N, C-alpha and C positions, 0 to 999 in steps of 0.2 A: 631658196625660193622666197620671194617677197610678195606681199599682197597689198591691195589698196585698203584704205580705211573702211570702205563700204562692204568688204567681203565678210561673209558669215564665218569664215574659217578662223580658228584661233591662231594668234600670232605669238611666238615666243621670242622675246627680246634676248639678245646676247650682248652683255656688256663688252664693248670693243675698245676699251681705252688702252689695254696692255694685256699680254698673256696669250693663252692658247684658245682664243675665241673662235678661230676659223675651224678648229677640229670639232667644236660643239655644233657649229653651223652644219658641217658635213654630216654629222651624226643625225641631227634633226631632219636634214634634207632626205636622208635615207629612210627616215620614218614618215616621209611625206608631210612634214610639219613646216608651216610658213615661218620664216624668221625675219627679224629686223635687227641690224647692228645698232647698238645704243651708244651714242657718243655725246649727245646733247639732250637737254630736257625735252625738246620737241619730239625726239625719237620715241619717247615713252608714251606718247599719245595713242599709238596704235598697238601697243603690246598688252597681252592678257596675262603674261607670266615673264619671268626673267631668269636667265642663267648668269651667274657670276663665276667666271673661269679662274683657273690657276694663273699664276704669274708671280709678281713680287708684291706682297701685301702692302708694304709701306708706300711704294710707288703708286699702287692703285688707290690707296687712301688719299694721297696728295692730288691725284688726277680727278678723283671723284669730287673733291672740293673745288679745284680750279675750273672744272667743266660745269660747275653748279648742278651736278647730278645728285650729290649726297642727300640733300633735303627732300627732293621729290621722290627719290627711290625709297628713302626711309618712310615717308608718309604712305606710299603705295604698299609697302610690305606690312606696315602696321595696320593698314586697312584691309589686309587679307589677300593681296596679290601673291600667287604662288611664286616662290623663288628657290633656286637650286644653286648652292655654292660648292664649288670643288676646289680643294687645296687652299689657295689664297682666298678664294671666295668664301670658304668655310670660316677662315680667320676673320674676315670682314663682317660676317653675320653673327659671330659669337658675342656673348655677353661680356666676356673679359679675355684679354690677350696677354699672355705671359711673354716676356722678352720683347714686347713691342716698343716702339718709340713713344715718347710722351705725347707727341702731336698726332699719333695715328688714331684715326676714327674707326669706330665699328658701328654696326647698325643695331646691336643689342636685340637681335631678332630671334635668337634661339638661346635657351638657357644652358649654355655650355661655356666652359673655360678651356682655352686652347693654348698650347705651347708651339710657337713657330719653329720650323726646321727640327722637330723633335727627334727624327730618325737620323739626323746628320746632314752633311752637305751633299751636293750634286753627285759626288762619287759614291755616296752611300745609298743612292737610289736603288730600288729593287722591285720585283714583281712577285705576286703571290696569288694563290687560289683562295678565295674566301667564299663562305656560305652566306647568301643574302636571304633574309626572311621573305617568304612568298615567291621565291624564284627556285625552280627546279635545277639542280646541278650547280656546280661551282661557277663563280664569276672570276675572270682573270683580271686582277687589279694591279695597276701601275702606280707605284709610289715614288714621287720625285720631290726631294726636300720636303717631305710630308709633315704637316702639323699633327699633333697628338691632342685628343680630347683628354684633359687631365681631371675634369670634374663635370658632372652633368646633373641636372635636376631630375627627380623622379617623373616629371611631366614629359621628359624627352624619350621618345620611342627608339630603342636600339634596333637597327635593321641588319647590321653586320659587324663582326669583330675580326681583328687580326690578332691572334693570341688572346690576351686579355684586354687589348685596346679596342675601343669602339671606333669604327672607321666609316660607318654610314648611319645617320640618325635623322629623325624627323620630329618636329614639334609644330603642330597645326599646319600652317601653309609653308613652312620652311623645311627644306631637305638639304642636308650637307654631307659631303664625302671628303675624307682625308686623302683619297686617291684620285686618279684621273680616269674616269670611265670613258671619256671621249678618245682616249688613246688605245682602247681595246676595240676589237671587232664586234664585241658583244653590245647590242643596243638596249638590253633589258633595263638597265638603271635609268636611262633616258626615257624609255617607254613608261616606266613606273611614274616618273615625274609628269610626263605629258598626260597620263590618265587622270591626274589630280586636277587638271586645269578645267 
């Protein structure tokens, strides 16, 4: 669902350079939330919030720069625009990336340090039931080449863990997940994000 600039309805942008952006759009559509695919700086003019999907973080990093989206997105995040990063999106929002390429950019938007592909390769992907703060009952989480938060500031709010690993966290206007909530039938994590807009 897309809306015009004059609409009073909030619009969630979904970074659509690479990765599983269409699954996020479907999830938001089921929540009756208007979306805008973000591929150019002009696309940002109508969005009130942004989802950065999973994918390949180094490729996304390069595409953010070549599409000239990196600087305007960074500015909007640091000015308070709500942003939700899942998997590769979480990596790009982190303060520091372990095992990243030297030319890989991050938005330094949440005070966490992450390790890419920490749980192994594609064949090591798995699903697990996790408990999320403020949600009743378990959330079915899908982990695909998932990153791991290896360090976080006391200013970061922990919302869910898998074992001893933090897999869902928030700091101010930034929400991050190591898993793919858009691949679950459970809309509650997206709903949690939308309520903050």
